[in-house]
Predicted model as a PDB file, atoms N, CA, C, CB and O in Angstrom, pLDDT in the B-factor column:
MODEL        1                                                                  
ATOM      1  N   MET A   1     -11.862   1.402   7.657  1.00 62.00           N  
ATOM      2  CA  MET A   1     -11.950   0.731   6.369  1.00 62.00           C  
ATOM      3  C   MET A   1     -11.522   1.694   5.271  1.00 62.00           C  
ATOM      4  CB  MET A   1     -13.384   0.207   6.114  1.00 62.00           C  
ATOM      5  O   MET A   1     -11.890   2.869   5.288  1.00 62.00           O  
ATOM      6  N   LEU A   2     -10.755   1.200   4.328  1.00 66.00           N  
ATOM      7  CA  LEU A   2     -10.269   2.029   3.235  1.00 66.00           C  
ATOM      8  C   LEU A   2     -11.335   2.164   2.152  1.00 66.00           C  
ATOM      9  CB  LEU A   2      -8.980   1.441   2.648  1.00 66.00           C  
ATOM     10  O   LEU A   2     -11.955   1.169   1.775  1.00 66.00           O  
ATOM     11  N   PRO A   3     -11.558   3.372   1.645  1.00 67.00           N  
ATOM     12  CA  PRO A   3     -12.545   3.560   0.578  1.00 67.00           C  
ATOM     13  C   PRO A   3     -12.049   2.973  -0.746  1.00 67.00           C  
ATOM     14  CB  PRO A   3     -12.864   5.054   0.403  1.00 67.00           C  
ATOM     15  O   PRO A   3     -11.008   3.382  -1.261  1.00 67.00           O  
ATOM     16  N   ALA A   4     -12.799   2.012  -1.291  1.00 65.00           N  
ATOM     17  CA  ALA A   4     -12.380   1.304  -2.504  1.00 65.00           C  
ATOM     18  C   ALA A   4     -12.207   2.245  -3.688  1.00 65.00           C  
ATOM     19  CB  ALA A   4     -13.388   0.226  -2.854  1.00 65.00           C  
ATOM     20  O   ALA A   4     -11.286   2.063  -4.485  1.00 65.00           O  
ATOM     21  N   GLY A   5     -13.061   3.234  -3.821  1.00 77.00           N  
ATOM     22  CA  GLY A   5     -12.969   4.168  -4.938  1.00 77.00           C  
ATOM     23  C   GLY A   5     -11.679   4.957  -4.937  1.00 77.00           C  
ATOM     24  O   GLY A   5     -11.125   5.229  -6.002  1.00 77.00           O  
ATOM     25  N   LEU A   6     -11.195   5.325  -3.785  1.00 81.00           N  
ATOM     26  CA  LEU A   6      -9.941   6.068  -3.696  1.00 81.00           C  
ATOM     27  C   LEU A   6      -8.732   5.164  -3.899  1.00 81.00           C  
ATOM     28  CB  LEU A   6      -9.841   6.767  -2.353  1.00 81.00           C  
ATOM     29  O   LEU A   6      -7.717   5.610  -4.435  1.00 81.00           O  
ATOM     30  N   MET A   7      -8.819   3.925  -3.489  1.00 86.00           N  
ATOM     31  CA  MET A   7      -7.688   3.004  -3.586  1.00 86.00           C  
ATOM     32  C   MET A   7      -7.345   2.662  -5.030  1.00 86.00           C  
ATOM     33  CB  MET A   7      -7.986   1.734  -2.819  1.00 86.00           C  
ATOM     34  O   MET A   7      -6.200   2.305  -5.309  1.00 86.00           O  
ATOM     35  N   LYS A   8      -8.298   2.760  -5.960  1.00 87.00           N  
ATOM     36  CA  LYS A   8      -8.015   2.400  -7.360  1.00 87.00           C  
ATOM     37  C   LYS A   8      -6.907   3.266  -7.947  1.00 87.00           C  
ATOM     38  CB  LYS A   8      -9.282   2.533  -8.213  1.00 87.00           C  
ATOM     39  O   LYS A   8      -6.207   2.817  -8.854  1.00 87.00           O  
ATOM     40  N   ASP A   9      -6.726   4.482  -7.464  1.00 90.00           N  
ATOM     41  CA  ASP A   9      -5.658   5.361  -7.941  1.00 90.00           C  
ATOM     42  C   ASP A   9      -4.266   4.878  -7.502  1.00 90.00           C  
ATOM     43  CB  ASP A   9      -5.894   6.783  -7.435  1.00 90.00           C  
ATOM     44  O   ASP A   9      -3.258   5.284  -8.082  1.00 90.00           O  
ATOM     45  N   PHE A  10      -4.211   4.023  -6.494  1.00 94.00           N  
ATOM     46  CA  PHE A  10      -2.937   3.560  -5.941  1.00 94.00           C  
ATOM     47  C   PHE A  10      -2.507   2.199  -6.484  1.00 94.00           C  
ATOM     48  CB  PHE A  10      -3.032   3.491  -4.439  1.00 94.00           C  
ATOM     49  O   PHE A  10      -1.343   1.823  -6.349  1.00 94.00           O  
ATOM     50  N   ILE A  11      -3.435   1.453  -7.097  1.00 95.00           N  
ATOM     51  CA  ILE A  11      -3.118   0.118  -7.602  1.00 95.00           C  
ATOM     52  C   ILE A  11      -2.107   0.224  -8.743  1.00 95.00           C  
ATOM     53  CB  ILE A  11      -4.402  -0.610  -8.078  1.00 95.00           C  
ATOM     54  O   ILE A  11      -2.285   0.991  -9.689  1.00 95.00           O  
ATOM     55  N   GLY A  12      -1.041  -0.571  -8.625  1.00 96.00           N  
ATOM     56  CA  GLY A  12       0.031  -0.562  -9.610  1.00 96.00           C  
ATOM     57  C   GLY A  12       1.131   0.449  -9.320  1.00 96.00           C  
ATOM     58  O   GLY A  12       2.117   0.512 -10.055  1.00 96.00           O  
ATOM     59  N   LYS A  13       0.983   1.231  -8.275  1.00 96.00           N  
ATOM     60  CA  LYS A  13       1.969   2.265  -7.930  1.00 96.00           C  
ATOM     61  C   LYS A  13       2.844   1.812  -6.758  1.00 96.00           C  
ATOM     62  CB  LYS A  13       1.258   3.595  -7.579  1.00 96.00           C  
ATOM     63  O   LYS A  13       2.397   1.077  -5.877  1.00 96.00           O  
ATOM     64  N   VAL A  14       4.082   2.260  -6.769  1.00 97.00           N  
ATOM     65  CA  VAL A  14       4.972   2.043  -5.633  1.00 97.00           C  
ATOM     66  C   VAL A  14       4.659   3.133  -4.611  1.00 97.00           C  
ATOM     67  CB  VAL A  14       6.498   2.068  -6.066  1.00 97.00           C  
ATOM     68  O   VAL A  14       4.676   4.325  -4.920  1.00 97.00           O  
ATOM     69  N   CYS A  15       4.375   2.693  -3.392  1.00 97.00           N  
ATOM     70  CA  CYS A  15       3.931   3.629  -2.355  1.00 97.00           C  
ATOM     71  C   CYS A  15       4.704   3.434  -1.061  1.00 97.00           C  
ATOM     72  CB  CYS A  15       2.438   3.464  -2.093  1.00 97.00           C  
ATOM     73  O   CYS A  15       5.271   2.373  -0.799  1.00 97.00           O  
ATOM     74  N   SER A  16       4.708   4.481  -0.272  1.00 96.00           N  
ATOM     75  CA  SER A  16       5.186   4.420   1.101  1.00 96.00           C  
ATOM     76  C   SER A  16       3.942   4.227   1.961  1.00 96.00           C  
ATOM     77  CB  SER A  16       6.006   5.725   1.514  1.00 96.00           C  
ATOM     78  O   SER A  16       3.019   5.041   1.918  1.00 96.00           O  
ATOM     79  N   ILE A  17       3.919   3.148   2.742  1.00 95.00           N  
ATOM     80  CA  ILE A  17       2.757   2.809   3.553  1.00 95.00           C  
ATOM     81  C   ILE A  17       3.176   2.834   5.013  1.00 95.00           C  
ATOM     82  CB  ILE A  17       2.170   1.417   3.159  1.00 95.00           C  
ATOM     83  O   ILE A  17       4.099   2.126   5.416  1.00 95.00           O  
ATOM     84  N   THR A  18       2.498   3.648   5.797  1.00 94.00           N  
ATOM     85  CA  THR A  18       2.784   3.764   7.220  1.00 94.00           C  
ATOM     86  C   THR A  18       1.700   3.045   8.008  1.00 94.00           C  
ATOM     87  CB  THR A  18       2.884   5.248   7.648  1.00 94.00           C  
ATOM     88  O   THR A  18       0.507   3.272   7.807  1.00 94.00           O  
ATOM     89  N   MET A  19       2.141   2.172   8.912  1.00 91.00           N  
ATOM     90  CA  MET A  19       1.218   1.401   9.743  1.00 91.00           C  
ATOM     91  C   MET A  19       1.121   2.033  11.125  1.00 91.00           C  
ATOM     92  CB  MET A  19       1.673  -0.076   9.853  1.00 91.00           C  
ATOM     93  O   MET A  19       2.084   2.634  11.602  1.00 91.00           O  
ATOM     94  N   PHE A  20      -0.030   1.903  11.767  1.00 89.00           N  
ATOM     95  CA  PHE A  20      -0.217   2.452  13.115  1.00 89.00           C  
ATOM     96  C   PHE A  20       0.726   1.826  14.134  1.00 89.00           C  
ATOM     97  CB  PHE A  20      -1.650   2.251  13.563  1.00 89.00           C  
ATOM     98  O   PHE A  20       1.222   2.513  15.026  1.00 89.00           O  
ATOM     99  N   ASN A  21       0.976   0.525  14.006  1.00 82.00           N  
ATOM    100  CA  ASN A  21       1.745  -0.187  15.026  1.00 82.00           C  
ATOM    101  C   ASN A  21       3.230  -0.339  14.706  1.00 82.00           C  
ATOM    102  CB  ASN A  21       1.156  -1.535  15.230  1.00 82.00           C  
ATOM    103  O   ASN A  21       3.926  -1.098  15.380  1.00 82.00           O  
ATOM    104  N   ALA A  22       3.727   0.366  13.694  1.00 75.00           N  
ATOM    105  CA  ALA A  22       5.134   0.211  13.304  1.00 75.00           C  
ATOM    106  C   ALA A  22       5.882   1.523  13.482  1.00 75.00           C  
ATOM    107  CB  ALA A  22       5.246  -0.270  11.844  1.00 75.00           C  
ATOM    108  O   ALA A  22       5.316   2.606  13.333  1.00 75.00           O  
ATOM    109  N   SER A  23       7.161   1.406  13.803  1.00 76.00           N  
ATOM    110  CA  SER A  23       7.964   2.606  13.964  1.00 76.00           C  
ATOM    111  C   SER A  23       8.406   3.162  12.617  1.00 76.00           C  
ATOM    112  CB  SER A  23       9.177   2.315  14.833  1.00 76.00           C  
ATOM    113  O   SER A  23       8.773   4.333  12.515  1.00 76.00           O  
ATOM    114  N   SER A  24       8.371   2.319  11.578  1.00 76.00           N  
ATOM    115  CA  SER A  24       8.711   2.785  10.234  1.00 76.00           C  
ATOM    116  C   SER A  24       7.742   2.156   9.232  1.00 76.00           C  
ATOM    117  CB  SER A  24      10.192   2.432   9.873  1.00 76.00           C  
ATOM    118  O   SER A  24       7.109   1.139   9.519  1.00 76.00           O  
ATOM    119  N   GLY A  25       7.637   2.762   8.078  1.00 87.00           N  
ATOM    120  CA  GLY A  25       6.719   2.279   7.064  1.00 87.00           C  
ATOM    121  C   GLY A  25       7.384   1.283   6.136  1.00 87.00           C  
ATOM    122  O   GLY A  25       8.544   0.914   6.322  1.00 87.00           O  
ATOM    123  N   ILE A  26       6.625   0.851   5.124  1.00 94.00           N  
ATOM    124  CA  ILE A  26       7.172  -0.045   4.119  1.00 94.00           C  
ATOM    125  C   ILE A  26       7.048   0.626   2.755  1.00 94.00           C  
ATOM    126  CB  ILE A  26       6.444  -1.424   4.136  1.00 94.00           C  
ATOM    127  O   ILE A  26       6.195   1.489   2.545  1.00 94.00           O  
ATOM    128  N   ILE A  27       7.910   0.216   1.838  1.00 96.00           N  
ATOM    129  CA  ILE A  27       7.858   0.666   0.449  1.00 96.00           C  
ATOM    130  C   ILE A  27       7.446  -0.548  -0.357  1.00 96.00           C  
ATOM    131  CB  ILE A  27       9.247   1.269  -0.050  1.00 96.00           C  
ATOM    132  O   ILE A  27       8.140  -1.565  -0.345  1.00 96.00           O  
ATOM    133  N   ALA A  28       6.316  -0.458  -1.065  1.00 97.00           N  
ATOM    134  CA  ALA A  28       5.817  -1.604  -1.814  1.00 97.00           C  
ATOM    135  C   ALA A  28       4.903  -1.140  -2.939  1.00 97.00           C  
ATOM    136  CB  ALA A  28       5.073  -2.579  -0.887  1.00 97.00           C  
ATOM    137  O   ALA A  28       4.359  -0.036  -2.904  1.00 97.00           O  
ATOM    138  N   ARG A  29       4.744  -2.016  -3.952  1.00 97.00           N  
ATOM    139  CA  ARG A  29       3.804  -1.761  -5.045  1.00 97.00           C  
ATOM    140  C   ARG A  29       2.457  -2.371  -4.655  1.00 97.00           C  
ATOM    141  CB  ARG A  29       4.330  -2.358  -6.411  1.00 97.00           C  
ATOM    142  O   ARG A  29       2.379  -3.555  -4.326  1.00 97.00           O  
ATOM    143  N   ILE A  30       1.413  -1.572  -4.691  1.00 97.00           N  
ATOM    144  CA  ILE A  30       0.076  -2.059  -4.376  1.00 97.00           C  
ATOM    145  C   ILE A  30      -0.453  -2.826  -5.575  1.00 97.00           C  
ATOM    146  CB  ILE A  30      -0.879  -0.889  -3.997  1.00 97.00           C  
ATOM    147  O   ILE A  30      -0.538  -2.288  -6.680  1.00 97.00           O  
ATOM    148  N   GLU A  31      -0.810  -4.089  -5.352  1.00 96.00           N  
ATOM    149  CA  GLU A  31      -1.273  -4.954  -6.428  1.00 96.00           C  
ATOM    150  C   GLU A  31      -2.789  -5.040  -6.502  1.00 96.00           C  
ATOM    151  CB  GLU A  31      -0.699  -6.329  -6.258  1.00 96.00           C  
ATOM    152  O   GLU A  31      -3.351  -5.038  -7.597  1.00 96.00           O  
ATOM    153  N   ALA A  32      -3.460  -5.115  -5.362  1.00 94.00           N  
ATOM    154  CA  ALA A  32      -4.917  -5.286  -5.359  1.00 94.00           C  
ATOM    155  C   ALA A  32      -5.479  -4.920  -3.993  1.00 94.00           C  
ATOM    156  CB  ALA A  32      -5.303  -6.739  -5.728  1.00 94.00           C  
ATOM    157  O   ALA A  32      -4.766  -4.885  -2.990  1.00 94.00           O  
ATOM    158  N   THR A  33      -6.776  -4.649  -3.987  1.00 91.00           N  
ATOM    159  CA  THR A  33      -7.498  -4.429  -2.731  1.00 91.00           C  
ATOM    160  C   THR A  33      -8.780  -5.240  -2.768  1.00 91.00           C  
ATOM    161  CB  THR A  33      -7.803  -2.911  -2.503  1.00 91.00           C  
ATOM    162  O   THR A  33      -9.418  -5.372  -3.813  1.00 91.00           O  
ATOM    163  N   GLU A  34      -9.145  -5.774  -1.628  1.00 89.00           N  
ATOM    164  CA  GLU A  34     -10.403  -6.500  -1.508  1.00 89.00           C  
ATOM    165  C   GLU A  34     -10.875  -6.365  -0.075  1.00 89.00           C  
ATOM    166  CB  GLU A  34     -10.246  -8.001  -1.915  1.00 89.00           C  
ATOM    167  O   GLU A  34     -10.147  -6.637   0.879  1.00 89.00           O  
ATOM    168  N   ASP A  35     -12.141  -5.928   0.043  1.00 86.00           N  
ATOM    169  CA  ASP A  35     -12.708  -5.641   1.353  1.00 86.00           C  
ATOM    170  C   ASP A  35     -11.757  -4.693   2.078  1.00 86.00           C  
ATOM    171  CB  ASP A  35     -12.942  -6.955   2.177  1.00 86.00           C  
ATOM    172  O   ASP A  35     -11.537  -3.573   1.619  1.00 86.00           O  
ATOM    173  N   ASN A  36     -11.200  -5.121   3.189  1.00 87.00           N  
ATOM    174  CA  ASN A  36     -10.319  -4.244   3.963  1.00 87.00           C  
ATOM    175  C   ASN A  36      -8.863  -4.707   3.912  1.00 87.00           C  
ATOM    176  CB  ASN A  36     -10.789  -4.178   5.413  1.00 87.00           C  
ATOM    177  O   ASN A  36      -8.078  -4.396   4.808  1.00 87.00           O  
ATOM    178  N   TRP A  37      -8.504  -5.450   2.865  1.00 93.00           N  
ATOM    179  CA  TRP A  37      -7.152  -5.971   2.723  1.00 93.00           C  
ATOM    180  C   TRP A  37      -6.480  -5.384   1.494  1.00 93.00           C  
ATOM    181  CB  TRP A  37      -7.169  -7.497   2.641  1.00 93.00           C  
ATOM    182  O   TRP A  37      -7.124  -5.138   0.475  1.00 93.00           O  
ATOM    183  N   ILE A  38      -5.181  -5.165   1.603  1.00 94.00           N  
ATOM    184  CA  ILE A  38      -4.391  -4.646   0.497  1.00 94.00           C  
ATOM    185  C   ILE A  38      -3.269  -5.644   0.224  1.00 94.00           C  
ATOM    186  CB  ILE A  38      -3.824  -3.215   0.814  1.00 94.00           C  
ATOM    187  O   ILE A  38      -2.506  -5.991   1.126  1.00 94.00           O  
ATOM    188  N   LYS A  39      -3.173  -6.104  -1.024  1.00 96.00           N  
ATOM    189  CA  LYS A  39      -2.090  -6.995  -1.424  1.00 96.00           C  
ATOM    190  C   LYS A  39      -0.993  -6.142  -2.025  1.00 96.00           C  
ATOM    191  CB  LYS A  39      -2.579  -8.086  -2.434  1.00 96.00           C  
ATOM    192  O   LYS A  39      -1.237  -5.357  -2.942  1.00 96.00           O  
ATOM    193  N   VAL A  40       0.225  -6.298  -1.503  1.00 97.00           N  
ATOM    194  CA  VAL A  40       1.359  -5.521  -1.990  1.00 97.00           C  
ATOM    195  C   VAL A  40       2.496  -6.452  -2.385  1.00 97.00           C  
ATOM    196  CB  VAL A  40       1.832  -4.515  -0.921  1.00 97.00           C  
ATOM    197  O   VAL A  40       2.572  -7.593  -1.929  1.00 97.00           O  
ATOM    198  N   ASP A  41       3.372  -5.949  -3.238  1.00 97.00           N  
ATOM    199  CA  ASP A  41       4.605  -6.644  -3.604  1.00 97.00           C  
ATOM    200  C   ASP A  41       5.741  -5.844  -2.980  1.00 97.00           C  
ATOM    201  CB  ASP A  41       4.773  -6.780  -5.183  1.00 97.00           C  
ATOM    202  O   ASP A  41       6.022  -4.712  -3.372  1.00 97.00           O  
ATOM    203  N   GLU A  42       6.381  -6.465  -2.001  1.00 95.00           N  
ATOM    204  CA  GLU A  42       7.484  -5.816  -1.289  1.00 95.00           C  
ATOM    205  C   GLU A  42       8.766  -6.593  -1.586  1.00 95.00           C  
ATOM    206  CB  GLU A  42       7.207  -5.752   0.260  1.00 95.00           C  
ATOM    207  O   GLU A  42       8.978  -7.687  -1.063  1.00 95.00           O  
ATOM    208  N   LYS A  43       9.613  -6.014  -2.429  1.00 93.00           N  
ATOM    209  CA  LYS A  43      10.890  -6.633  -2.807  1.00 93.00           C  
ATOM    210  C   LYS A  43      10.690  -8.032  -3.379  1.00 93.00           C  
ATOM    211  CB  LYS A  43      11.825  -6.696  -1.599  1.00 93.00           C  
ATOM    212  O   LYS A  43      11.426  -8.958  -3.036  1.00 93.00           O  
ATOM    213  N   GLY A  44       9.688  -8.187  -4.257  1.00 94.00           N  
ATOM    214  CA  GLY A  44       9.454  -9.458  -4.915  1.00 94.00           C  
ATOM    215  C   GLY A  44       8.642 -10.465  -4.130  1.00 94.00           C  
ATOM    216  O   GLY A  44       8.424 -11.579  -4.606  1.00 94.00           O  
ATOM    217  N   LYS A  45       8.188 -10.106  -2.940  1.00 96.00           N  
ATOM    218  CA  LYS A  45       7.393 -11.016  -2.120  1.00 96.00           C  
ATOM    219  C   LYS A  45       6.017 -10.408  -1.879  1.00 96.00           C  
ATOM    220  CB  LYS A  45       8.105 -11.316  -0.773  1.00 96.00           C  
ATOM    221  O   LYS A  45       5.895  -9.224  -1.561  1.00 96.00           O  
ATOM    222  N   SER A  46       4.984 -11.230  -2.033  1.00 97.00           N  
ATOM    223  CA  SER A  46       3.617 -10.761  -1.794  1.00 97.00           C  
ATOM    224  C   SER A  46       3.345 -10.672  -0.297  1.00 97.00           C  
ATOM    225  CB  SER A  46       2.590 -11.698  -2.470  1.00 97.00           C  
ATOM    226  O   SER A  46       3.852 -11.458   0.503  1.00 97.00           O  
ATOM    227  N   ARG A  47       2.534  -9.692   0.045  1.00 95.00           N  
ATOM    228  CA  ARG A  47       2.206  -9.455   1.454  1.00 95.00           C  
ATOM    229  C   ARG A  47       0.795  -8.885   1.516  1.00 95.00           C  
ATOM    230  CB  ARG A  47       3.243  -8.483   2.135  1.00 95.00           C  
ATOM    231  O   ARG A  47       0.408  -8.104   0.646  1.00 95.00           O  
ATOM    232  N   LEU A  48       0.021  -9.263   2.531  1.00 96.00           N  
ATOM    233  CA  LEU A  48      -1.310  -8.703   2.744  1.00 96.00           C  
ATOM    234  C   LEU A  48      -1.279  -7.776   3.944  1.00 96.00           C  
ATOM    235  CB  LEU A  48      -2.359  -9.821   2.944  1.00 96.00           C  
ATOM    236  O   LEU A  48      -0.725  -8.114   4.990  1.00 96.00           O  
ATOM    237  N   LEU A  49      -1.878  -6.605   3.783  1.00 93.00           N  
ATOM    238  CA  LEU A  49      -1.942  -5.626   4.865  1.00 93.00           C  
ATOM    239  C   LEU A  49      -3.397  -5.394   5.243  1.00 93.00           C  
ATOM    240  CB  LEU A  49      -1.260  -4.291   4.454  1.00 93.00           C  
ATOM    241  O   LEU A  49      -4.263  -5.292   4.375  1.00 93.00           O  
ATOM    242  N   ASN A  50      -3.656  -5.312   6.521  1.00 91.00           N  
ATOM    243  CA  ASN A  50      -4.991  -5.012   7.017  1.00 91.00           C  
ATOM    244  C   ASN A  50      -5.199  -3.496   6.933  1.00 91.00           C  
ATOM    245  CB  ASN A  50      -5.184  -5.535   8.487  1.00 91.00           C  
ATOM    246  O   ASN A  50      -4.437  -2.729   7.521  1.00 91.00           O  
ATOM    247  N   GLY A  51      -6.219  -3.075   6.210  1.00 89.00           N  
ATOM    248  CA  GLY A  51      -6.488  -1.650   6.015  1.00 89.00           C  
ATOM    249  C   GLY A  51      -6.734  -0.884   7.303  1.00 89.00           C  
ATOM    250  O   GLY A  51      -6.483   0.320   7.360  1.00 89.00           O  
ATOM    251  N   ASP A  52      -7.225  -1.564   8.344  1.00 88.00           N  
ATOM    252  CA  ASP A  52      -7.474  -0.894   9.623  1.00 88.00           C  
ATOM    253  C   ASP A  52      -6.184  -0.472  10.308  1.00 88.00           C  
ATOM    254  CB  ASP A  52      -8.266  -1.802  10.545  1.00 88.00           C  
ATOM    255  O   ASP A  52      -6.197   0.398  11.179  1.00 88.00           O  
ATOM    256  N   MET A  53      -5.074  -1.081   9.921  1.00 90.00           N  
ATOM    257  CA  MET A  53      -3.796  -0.797  10.568  1.00 90.00           C  
ATOM    258  C   MET A  53      -2.961   0.246   9.824  1.00 90.00           C  
ATOM    259  CB  MET A  53      -3.005  -2.068  10.700  1.00 90.00           C  
ATOM    260  O   MET A  53      -1.859   0.576  10.261  1.00 90.00           O  
ATOM    261  N   ILE A  54      -3.468   0.764   8.711  1.00 91.00           N  
ATOM    262  CA  ILE A  54      -2.725   1.731   7.907  1.00 91.00           C  
ATOM    263  C   ILE A  54      -3.108   3.144   8.308  1.00 91.00           C  
ATOM    264  CB  ILE A  54      -2.984   1.510   6.406  1.00 91.00           C  
ATOM    265  O   ILE A  54      -4.291   3.477   8.389  1.00 91.00           O  
ATOM    266  N   SER A  55      -2.102   3.976   8.560  1.00 91.00           N  
ATOM    267  CA  SER A  55      -2.372   5.370   8.924  1.00 91.00           C  
ATOM    268  C   SER A  55      -2.149   6.316   7.752  1.00 91.00           C  
ATOM    269  CB  SER A  55      -1.494   5.787  10.095  1.00 91.00           C  
ATOM    270  O   SER A  55      -2.734   7.399   7.715  1.00 91.00           O  
ATOM    271  N   ASP A  56      -1.289   5.913   6.768  1.00 92.00           N  
ATOM    272  CA  ASP A  56      -0.979   6.814   5.663  1.00 92.00           C  
ATOM    273  C   ASP A  56      -0.439   6.030   4.477  1.00 92.00           C  
ATOM    274  CB  ASP A  56       0.031   7.883   6.100  1.00 92.00           C  
ATOM    275  O   ASP A  56       0.335   5.088   4.643  1.00 92.00           O  
ATOM    276  N   ILE A  57      -0.860   6.432   3.264  1.00 94.00           N  
ATOM    277  CA  ILE A  57      -0.311   5.870   2.032  1.00 94.00           C  
ATOM    278  C   ILE A  57       0.054   7.033   1.127  1.00 94.00           C  
ATOM    279  CB  ILE A  57      -1.328   4.894   1.330  1.00 94.00           C  
ATOM    280  O   ILE A  57      -0.747   7.942   0.910  1.00 94.00           O  
ATOM    281  N   LYS A  58       1.288   6.994   0.594  1.00 95.00           N  
ATOM    282  CA  LYS A  58       1.751   8.062  -0.287  1.00 95.00           C  
ATOM    283  C   LYS A  58       2.385   7.443  -1.521  1.00 95.00           C  
ATOM    284  CB  LYS A  58       2.758   8.995   0.441  1.00 95.00           C  
ATOM    285  O   LYS A  58       3.260   6.585  -1.409  1.00 95.00           O  
ATOM    286  N   ILE A  59       1.940   7.880  -2.717  1.00 96.00           N  
ATOM    287  CA  ILE A  59       2.552   7.429  -3.959  1.00 96.00           C  
ATOM    288  C   ILE A  59       3.920   8.096  -4.078  1.00 96.00           C  
ATOM    289  CB  ILE A  59       1.647   7.760  -5.197  1.00 96.00           C  
ATOM    290  O   ILE A  59       4.049   9.311  -3.934  1.00 96.00           O  
ATOM    291  N   LEU A  60       4.940   7.274  -4.344  1.00 96.00           N  
ATOM    292  CA  LEU A  60       6.296   7.805  -4.474  1.00 96.00           C  
ATOM    293  C   LEU A  60       6.477   8.457  -5.838  1.00 96.00           C  
ATOM    294  CB  LEU A  60       7.341   6.690  -4.270  1.00 96.00           C  
ATOM    295  O   LEU A  60       5.718   8.178  -6.766  1.00 96.00           O  
ATOM    296  N   PRO A  61       7.484   9.330  -5.965  1.00 96.00           N  
ATOM    297  CA  PRO A  61       7.748  10.022  -7.234  1.00 96.00           C  
ATOM    298  C   PRO A  61       7.996   9.053  -8.389  1.00 96.00           C  
ATOM    299  CB  PRO A  61       8.946  10.943  -7.081  1.00 96.00           C  
ATOM    300  O   PRO A  61       8.284   7.877  -8.168  1.00 96.00           O  
ATOM    301  N   GLU A  62       7.886   9.540  -9.595  1.00 93.00           N  
ATOM    302  CA  GLU A  62       7.976   8.752 -10.829  1.00 93.00           C  
ATOM    303  C   GLU A  62       9.250   7.909 -10.912  1.00 93.00           C  
ATOM    304  CB  GLU A  62       7.908   9.672 -12.026  1.00 93.00           C  
ATOM    305  O   GLU A  62       9.209   6.811 -11.467  1.00 93.00           O  
ATOM    306  N   LYS A  63      10.366   8.380 -10.385  1.00 93.00           N  
ATOM    307  CA  LYS A  63      11.618   7.624 -10.484  1.00 93.00           C  
ATOM    308  C   LYS A  63      11.561   6.282  -9.729  1.00 93.00           C  
ATOM    309  CB  LYS A  63      12.769   8.467  -9.945  1.00 93.00           C  
ATOM    310  O   LYS A  63      12.379   5.400  -9.993  1.00 93.00           O  
ATOM    311  N   TYR A  64      10.622   6.118  -8.810  1.00 91.00           N  
ATOM    312  CA  TYR A  64      10.460   4.864  -8.057  1.00 91.00           C  
ATOM    313  C   TYR A  64       9.455   3.924  -8.710  1.00 91.00           C  
ATOM    314  CB  TYR A  64      10.020   5.161  -6.631  1.00 91.00           C  
ATOM    315  O   TYR A  64       9.303   2.789  -8.260  1.00 91.00           O  
ATOM    316  N   GLN A  65       8.775   4.359  -9.746  1.00 91.00           N  
ATOM    317  CA  GLN A  65       7.678   3.592 -10.328  1.00 91.00           C  
ATOM    318  C   GLN A  65       8.110   2.556 -11.368  1.00 91.00           C  
ATOM    319  CB  GLN A  65       6.709   4.527 -10.951  1.00 91.00           C  
ATOM    320  O   GLN A  65       7.257   2.023 -12.079  1.00 91.00           O  
ATOM    321  N   LYS A  66       9.386   2.260 -11.478  1.00 81.00           N  
ATOM    322  CA  LYS A  66       9.887   1.300 -12.471  1.00 81.00           C  
ATOM    323  C   LYS A  66       9.787  -0.112 -11.999  1.00 81.00           C  
ATOM    324  CB  LYS A  66      11.306   1.599 -12.823  1.00 81.00           C  
ATOM    325  O   LYS A  66      10.168  -1.033 -12.722  1.00 81.00           O  
TER     326      LYS A  66                                                      
ENDMDL                                                                          
END                                                                             
């Protein structure tokens, strides 16, 4: 389960998200978190990610935050 207090720093940021079951990660803006779910905007489409399946989240540099 993802710690809600730590996730607030990532909301509104474009991040690289790596999933346990995927060979590559996704690049998306984190919109919201609730319980163990993360709502992201990936190329203009909303998507929900299960927090149990995430292995790593990294905020991308400022040039990606537009």
